[in-house]
C-alpha positions in Angstrom: -31.7 12.6 85.1 -31.2 13.1 81.4 -27.7 12.6 80.2 -26.2 15.6 78.5 -25.1 14.4 75.0 -24.1 16.7 72.2 -24.6 15.6 68.6 -21.2 15.7 66.8 -20.3 16.3 63.2 -19.3 13.0 61.7 -19.9 10.9 58.6 -21.9 8.3 60.5 -25.5 7.5 59.7 -27.2 6.6 56.5 -27.1 9.5 54.1 -30.5 10.9 53.3 -32.1 12.2 50.1 -30.2 15.5 50.3 -26.9 13.6 50.4 -27.8 11.6 47.3 -28.9 14.7 45.4 -25.7 16.5 46.3 -23.6 13.4 45.5 -25.2 12.9 42.1 -25.0 16.6 41.2 -21.4 16.9 42.1 -20.5 13.6 40.4 -22.3 14.7 37.3 -20.6 18.1 37.3 -17.1 16.7 37.7 -17.7 13.9 35.2 -19.0 16.3 32.6 -16.0 18.5 33.1 -13.6 15.5 32.7 -15.4 14.2 29.6 -15.5 17.7 28.1 -11.8 18.2 28.7 -11.0 14.7 27.4 -13.1 15.2 24.3 -11.3 18.5 23.5 -7.9 16.8 24.0 -8.9 13.9 21.7 -10.3 16.3 19.0 -7.1 18.4 18.9 -5.0 15.2 19.0 -6.9 13.9 16.0 -6.6 17.2 14.1 -2.8 17.4 14.7 -2.3 13.7 13.8 -4.4 14.1 10.6 -2.6 17.2 9.6 0.8 15.5 10.1 -0.3 12.4 8.2 -1.8 14.5 5.4 1.4 16.4 4.8 3.5 13.2 5.0 1.4 11.4 2.5 1.3 14.4 0.1 5.0 14.9 0.4 5.7 11.2 -0.6 3.2 11.4 -3.5 4.8 14.7 -4.7 8.3 13.3 -4.4 7.4 10.2 -6.4 5.6 12.3 -9.0 8.6 14.6 -9.3 11.1 11.8 -9.8 8.9 10.1 -12.5 8.2 13.5 -14.2 12.0 14.3 -14.2 12.7 10.9 -15.7 10.2 11.3 -18.5 11.2 14.9 -19.2 14.9 13.8 -19.4 14.0 11.1 -22.0 11.9 13.7 -24.0 14.9 16.1 -24.1 17.1 13.2 -25.2 14.7 12.5 -28.1 14.8 16.1 -29.1 18.5 16.1 -28.9 18.7 13.0 -31.1 16.5 14.6 -33.7 18.7 17.8 -33.8 22.1 16.2 -33.5 21.7 14.2 -36.7 21.1 17.3 -38.8 24.1 18.0 -41.0 22.8 21.1 -42.8 22.3 19.2 -46.0 19.8 16.5 -47.0 18.8 14.1 -44.3 21.6 11.5 -43.8 20.2 8.1 -42.7 23.7 6.9 -41.7 24.2 9.8 -39.4 20.7 9.3 -37.9 21.5 5.7 -37.4 24.6 6.5 -35.4 22.8 9.1 -33.4 20.0 6.7 -32.5 22.6 4.1 -31.4 24.1 6.7 -29.2 20.7 7.5 -27.8 20.2 3.9 -26.8 23.6 3.9 -25.0 22.9 7.1 -23.0 19.3 6.2 -22.2 19.1 2.6 -21.0 15.4 2.9 -20.5 14.8 3.3 -24.3 14.2 -0.1 -25.8 13.6 1.0 -29.4 13.8 4.2 -31.4 12.9 5.3 -34.9 13.6 8.5 -36.9 10.8 9.8 -39.2 11.9 12.3 -41.8 10.2 15.5 -42.8 8.0 13.7 -45.3 6.7 11.3 -42.6 8.7 8.2 -43.7 10.5 6.0 -41.3 14.2 6.1 -42.4 16.0 4.5 -39.4 15.0 2.1 -36.6 17.2 0.7 -33.9 16.2 -1.8 -31.2 17.7 -3.7 -28.3 15.5 -6.6 -29.0 15.7 -6.9 -32.8 17.7 -6.0 -35.8 18.2 -2.4 -36.9 16.7 -1.3 -40.1 17.8 1.6 -42.4 15.8 2.9 -45.3 12.5 1.1 -44.8 10.7 4.2 -45.9 7.4 3.2 -44.2 4.9 6.0 -44.5 4.0 7.2 -41.0 2.8 10.6 -41.9 -0.7 9.9 -40.5 0.7 8.5 -37.3 -0.7 10.5 -34.3 2.7 10.5 -32.8 4.2 12.2 -35.9 1.3 14.6 -36.3 1.6 15.8 -32.7 5.4 16.0 -32.6 5.4 18.1 -35.8 3.3 20.7 -34.1 6.0 21.1 -31.5 4.2 19.0 -28.8 5.6 15.9 -27.2 3.4 12.9 -27.7 2.7 10.2 -25.2 1.0 7.0 -26.2 -0.8 4.3 -24.2 1.1 1.9 -22.0 1.5 -1.6 -23.4 3.3 -4.7 -22.2 5.9 -6.8 -23.9 6.5 -10.4 -22.9 3.5 -10.0 -20.7 5.5 -8.4 -18.0 7.5 -5.3 -19.1 5.5 -2.1 -19.4 6.4 0.3 -22.3 5.4 3.8 -23.2 5.6 5.1 -26.7 6.6 8.8 -26.9 7.7 11.2 -29.7 9.5 14.5 -29.9 10.9 16.6 -32.7 13.4 19.4 -33.2 12.5 23.0 -34.1 13.6 22.7 -37.8 11.4 20.8 -40.2 14.4 18.8 -41.5 15.0 17.5 -37.9 12.1 15.1 -38.3 10.6 13.2 -35.5 12.1 10.6 -33.1 9.7 8.0 -31.7 10.9 5.8 -28.9 9.6 2.9 -26.8 10.4 3.7 -23.2 10.7 0.8 -20.7 8.8 1.9 -17.6 10.7 -0.5 -15.3 12.4 2.6 -13.8 8.9 4.0 -13.0 8.0 0.6 -11.5 11.1 0.6 -9.4 10.3 4.1 -8.1 6.8 3.0 -7.1 8.1 -0.2 -5.5 10.6 1.8 -3.5 8.1 4.1 -1.9 7.7 3.1 1.8 5.0 4.5 4.0 5.2 2.5 7.2 4.7 -1.3 7.0 1.4 -1.3 5.1 1.8 1.8 2.8 2.1 1.4 -0.9 2.0 3.5 -4.1 0.6 3.0 -7.6 0.0 5.0 -10.7 -3.1 5.5 -12.8 -3.4 7.1 -16.2 -5.7 10.0 -17.1 -8.7 7.6 -17.5 -8.3 6.0 -14.1 -6.7 2.7 -15.3 -4.1 1.0 -13.2 -0.8 1.1 -15.1 2.0 0.7 -12.4 1.5 -1.2 -9.2 3.9 -3.0 -6.8 1.9 -6.2 -7.7 2.8 -6.5 -11.4 -0.1 -8.9 -12.1 -2.6 -6.1 -11.3 -0.8 -3.7 -13.6 -0.9 -6.2 -16.4 -4.7 -6.3 -16.3 -4.8 -2.4 -16.5 -8.2 -2.5 -14.9 -10.1 0.7 -14.3 -10.1 1.9 -10.6 -11.7 5.3 -11.5 -14.7 4.5 -9.2 -12.5 4.4 -6.1 -12.8 7.6 -4.1 -9.0 8.2 -3.9 -8.7 7.8 -7.7 -11.7 9.9 -8.4 -10.2 12.7 -6.3 -7.0 12.5 -8.3 -8.8 12.7 -11.6 -10.9 15.6 -10.4 -7.8 17.5 -9.4 -7.0 18.0 -13.0 -9.7 20.7 -13.1 -8.1 22.6 -10.2 -4.3 22.0 -10.5 -3.5 25.0 -8.2 -5.6 23.7 -5.3 -4.1 21.8 -2.4 -4.2 18.1 -3.1 -6.4 16.9 -0.1 -6.0 13.4 1.3 -8.9 11.0 1.2 -9.9 8.3 3.7 -11.4 5.4 1.7 -11.3 1.6 1.4 -8.3 0.2 -0.3 -8.3 -2.9 -2.6 -7.7 -5.2 0.4 -10.9 -3.9 2.1 -9.1 -2.0 4.8 -9.6 1.7 5.4 -6.7 3.7 4.2 -5.6 7.4 4.0 -4.5 8.3 0.5 -2.8 11.2 -1.2 -2.2 11.9 -4.9 0.0 14.0 -7.1 0.0 14.5 -10.8 2.7 13.4 -13.2 2.5 15.9 -16.1 3.4 15.0 -18.7 2.1 12.4 -19.5 -1.0 13.1 -17.4 -0.7 10.3 -14.8 -1.4 10.3 -11.1 0.7 8.9 -8.3 -1.5 7.6 -5.4 0.1 6.8 -2.0 -2.0 4.8 0.5 -1.5 3.7 4.1 -3.8 1.9 6.4 -5.7 4.1 8.9 -4.8 1.7 11.7 -1.1 2.1 11.1 -1.2 5.8 10.2 -3.1 6.7 13.3 -1.5 4.1 15.6 0.2 6.8 17.8 -3.1 8.6 18.1 -4.9 5.4 19.1 -2.3 4.8 21.8 -2.8 8.3 23.0 -6.5 7.8 23.0 -6.1 4.6 25.1 -4.0 6.4 27.6 -6.6 9.2 27.7 -9.4 6.7 28.2 -7.6 5.1 31.1 -7.0 8.5 32.7 -10.5 9.6 32.1 -11.9 6.4 33.7 -9.6 7.0 36.7 -10.8 10.6 36.8 -14.4 9.6 36.8 -13.8 7.2 39.7 -12.0 9.9 41.5 -14.9 12.3 40.7 -17.4 9.9 42.3 -15.3 9.5 45.4 -14.7 13.3 45.7 -18.4 14.0 45.1 -19.4 11.7 47.9 -16.9 13.2 50.3 -18.0 16.7 49.4 -21.7 15.8 49.7 -21.0 14.2 53.1 -19.3 17.4 54.3 -22.2 19.5 53.0 -25.0 17.4 54.4 -23.5 16.3 57.8 -24.1 19.7 59.4 -27.7 19.7 58.1 -28.3 16.3 59.7 -26.8 17.5 62.9 -29.2 20.5 62.9 -32.1 18.1 62.1 -31.2 15.8 65.0 -30.7 18.6 67.4 -34.1 20.2 66.5 -35.8 16.9 66.9 -34.3 16.3 70.4 -35.1 19.8 71.5 -38.6 19.2 70.3 -38.7 16.0 72.4 -37.8 18.1 75.5 -34.1 17.6 75.7 -33.4 21.2 76.3 -30.0 20.7 77.9 -28.4 19.4 74.7 -26.3 21.5 72.4 -25.7 21.1 68.7 -22.0 21.1 68.1 -21.3 22.3 64.5 -17.8 23.7 63.8 -17.8 24.6 60.1 -17.0 28.3 60.4 -20.0 29.3 58.1 -23.7 29.9 58.3 -24.3 26.3 59.5 -22.3 27.0 62.6 -24.2 30.3 63.2 -27.5 28.4 62.8 -26.4 25.8 65.3 -25.7 28.6 67.7 -29.2 30.0 67.2 -30.6 26.5 68.0 -28.5 26.3 71.2 -29.6 29.8 72.3 -33.2 28.9 71.6 -32.9 25.7 73.7 -31.2 27.7 76.5 -34.1 30.3 76.7 -36.7 27.5 76.6 -34.9 25.8 79.5 -34.7 29.1 81.5 -38.4 29.8 80.8 
């Protein structure tokens, strides 16, 4: 007598080809969904971090440029004031100009030397912190570019030069509105500018430096590099700063390029006008994007965990989908072998259960016939 045994719905048995196809399809689908979601999250995280770092770098560059510009503008106004204050209404008085230039040195510690050029272009008074004052030298400076530019009502800025092989100086000139006011030419010690640059802090690796309109390095935290005044115009961040002169109203975009130490850095720039310099602020990419990199590491761990979970879930789902089919397959084979008393037990509440019922009904009719 044949034993009545009903195939049951379980996870036993080696999965067939249908199971592997279902498992692969589900795993691929879930993995793609996780990867897509993770990629979107990483993209927006990068964009937000880049936008924040861009604004931070630009703000520091603008702040430094504003401080330096205000300093130079203040000195320029002091020179104009010195040229006007010495005017007595009569012939130019060298003694009065001498006193005025001495006063100028007292109120402007950054000025190391100053000279007054009269309306005829002759140097009448010179005062200095480093040497003796001279009055009445009458040196002809009428063809001096500084005198020519200042007489036209324009402030004049010369090239930076170094004294004692360490202290940077900038020569500048300004004049009053009256012809008798003459021109005041001063040597401005840029140590204040160097202090501003050295005081800029952008994280642990950030730094700032200044290039002139030709791309030469003129102020740097490392004074030895500034002494050489080497050209860095070929560096992308400097080239971007020099090109911005043609579009001053445009947003000063940041640049990611290699710094002097070979590391990739994010750089922003801002103009100092006058005298046509550019402040460049740099910070290493590894430090600037460190929070984002940590976020990416966490995302990668979560994504890996999600992929493992996706594989497990896909196997479970594939098992539940293929188990009723294997039950129907086994039941059909046993009925075909003549075991008409067996029933296929599938309780899934869907079409599979209805199909199992059809198999059982067919087996019952065969047995009755």
